[in-house]
N, C-alpha and C positions, 0 to 999 in steps of 0.2 A: 137327356143330356144335362138339362138344368138341375135335375135331382142329383146327378153325380157331382156336379160342380158344388152344389150346396152342401152335400155330404163331405166333400173334400175340405171345404172351408171350415165346416164344423169340427172335423177331426183335427185340422191344423190349429184351430183356436184352442181346442182342448189340450193338445200337446204343448202349446206355448204356455197355457195356464199351469199345467202340471210342472213344467220346467221352472217357471217363475216361483211357484209355491215351494218346490223342493229346494231351490237355491236359497231363497230368502229365509226359509225356516231353518236351514242349516247354519247360516252365517249371521243373522241379525242379533243373536243373543251373545255372541262371543265378546268378552270384555277387552278393552284396549290393552290391558296389562299382558295379555297373552297374544298380542298381535292382531286383535280384531279389526283394526282400521285397515291394515295391509291386506288381510284376507278378504274383507268386504270390497275393497277397491278392485281386487282381482276378480271376485265372483260377480260383481255387478257389471263388469265389462261384458259378461256373457248375456246380460239382460237389457241394460239401458241402450237407447238409441245412440247416445254419445255420453262419454264421461271423460273429463279432463285429467290433468295431472295434479298431484298433491291434494286430492279431494279427501276431506275428513268426514266420515260418516260414523257417528257413535252407535253403540249397540242399542237396540230398542227402536231404531227408526224403521218405519214400515213403508212398503211400496207395493202398489197394485197397478197393473197395466204398464209395466216397466218399459215396454218397447216404444212408448211414446214420451219417455223422459230423457231430457238432455241436461247435462250438468257441466258447467265450465270449470276452468282451472281454479284450484285453491278454494273451492266452495266448501261450506261447513253446514252439515245437517245434524242437528242435535238429537239426543235421546228423546223418544216419544213423538218426533215429527212424523207426519204421514203425508205421502203424495199418492193420490188416488185418481186414476184415469179410467173412466167408464165409457165404454162404447168405442166405435171406430173413429179414426181421424182426429182424435183429441191429442193434445200434447201439452207438456209442461216444460218450460225452458228456464234454467237457472244460469245466469251469466257468471263470469269470473268473480270470485271472492264474495259471492252472495252468501249470507248467513241466515239459516233458519234456526231459530232458538227452540227450546224445549216445547213440545206440545203443539207446534204449528201444524195446521191442517190445510192442505191444498187439494181441492176436489173439483174435477171437471164437471161433475154432476151428470153429464150425458155425452153423446157423441158430438163431434165437430166443434170442440171447445179448445181455444188456445189461451194458455196462461203463461205469461213471460215476465220474469223479474230480471232487470238488467244489472250490470256489474256493480259491486261494492254496496249493494243494498242490504240493509238489516231488517229482518222480520222478527218482531219480538215474541215472547212466550205466549202460547195459547191463542195466537191470532188465527182467524179462519178466512181463507181466500177461496171463493167458490163460484163456479160457472152456473149455468151453461153458456152465458154470454162471454165474449172475449175479455180478458183482463191484461192490461199492460202497465207494469210498474217500472219507472225509469231508473237511472243510475243514481247512486249516492243518496238514496232515500233512507229515512229512519221511520219505521212503523213500530209504534210502541205496543206493549203487551195488551192482550185481550181486545185487539181491534178486529173489525170485520169488514171485508171487502167482498161484496156479494153482487154478482152480475146477473141477477134475476129478481123478478117481483111477481107475486101472484095477481092475476086479474080477478077482480071481484065486482064488476059492474052489474052483473045480473043477480038481484037479491034472491031469486027463486032457485037458481042452479047452485049446486054445491061448489064452493070456492075451488076445491082441488080439481074439479073437472073443467074449469074455465081457462086453464092454460097459464103460461108464464110469458113475461117479457124477457128478452135477452139482448138488450141494447149494448151492454158492455161497460167497462170502467177503464179510464185512462188516468194514471197518476204520473205527472211529469218528473223530470230529473230534480234531485236535490230538495225533495219535499220532506217535511217532518209531520207525522201524524201522532198526536199525543195519546196517552193511555185511554183505551176503550173507545176510540173513534170508530164510527160506523159509516161506510161509504156505500150508497145504494146504487142500483142499476141505472145506467144512462148518464152517469156523472163523469166529468173531466175535471181534474184538479191541475191547475197550471203549474209550470216549473217554479221552484223556489218558494212554494207556499207552505204555510204553517197552519195546521188545524188543531185547535185547542182540545184538551182532554175531554172526553165524553161527548163530543159533538156528533151530530148526525147530519151527514152531507147528502142533501137531496137534490141540489142544483149545482151547475158548473161554478168553479171557483177560478177567477182570473189569476194569471201568473203573479208571483210575488205578493200574494195576499196573506193576511192573517184573518182566519175565520173561527168563530166560536159559536156555541149554542145549539139548541134543538128547535127548529132546523138551523144548520150552520149559516151564519151571516158574516160577511166581510166587515171587520171593524177598523182595519187600516191596511195600508199598502207598505210593502218593503222596497218598492221600486227605487225610491230616492236614496235609501241607504245603499242598495246595491250599486247604483250609478256613482255614488260618492266613492265607494271602495274601488271601483274600476278606475276612476280618474285619479 
């Protein structure tokens, strides 16, 4: 009986993959000028777990593992962006009015990975966001071009064993609401960046950053707080 169940699951997975490949291949190249956006919105409703209204997907955007993708209203996915879901129980969620610019890559890396980007957040060109640890990016964030948010790190404590065989950490990354990450910022596994923080261009964030901080450098260090400014504006 277990063999029959396994065979059925394998066949179902193959059918889903074939459907996904056939639909995406047929529609991802169609330019906007001949109704490509409308056609893709209709077609991806057959594949995505959820897709909202007025979603704008340019030609050349690529998707794999589409039954784990949720896209909110008025989201924008530019040409060359890739969302890749590998394995079971992984998901990628884009909130309302999220914008993925050209060449953005979001990759779950393996099973049981959750990557979510909340509403009105902008992800700049050629930014890479990757699991397998969970990643949560808040509302109204600005992530500049060529940044990297990576929720894994290779373990290398044993100098004799090959590094690739020692496994990975997958603690996860959290970026609070209203954060700005400058050009080329790298955020490593296990980091939480507090709400309202600014990370200077080229910084490598290896430790938690408190809310409303300005941090720069390699590794990133807090150089000042924005808290007093925010309190003054509120009052």
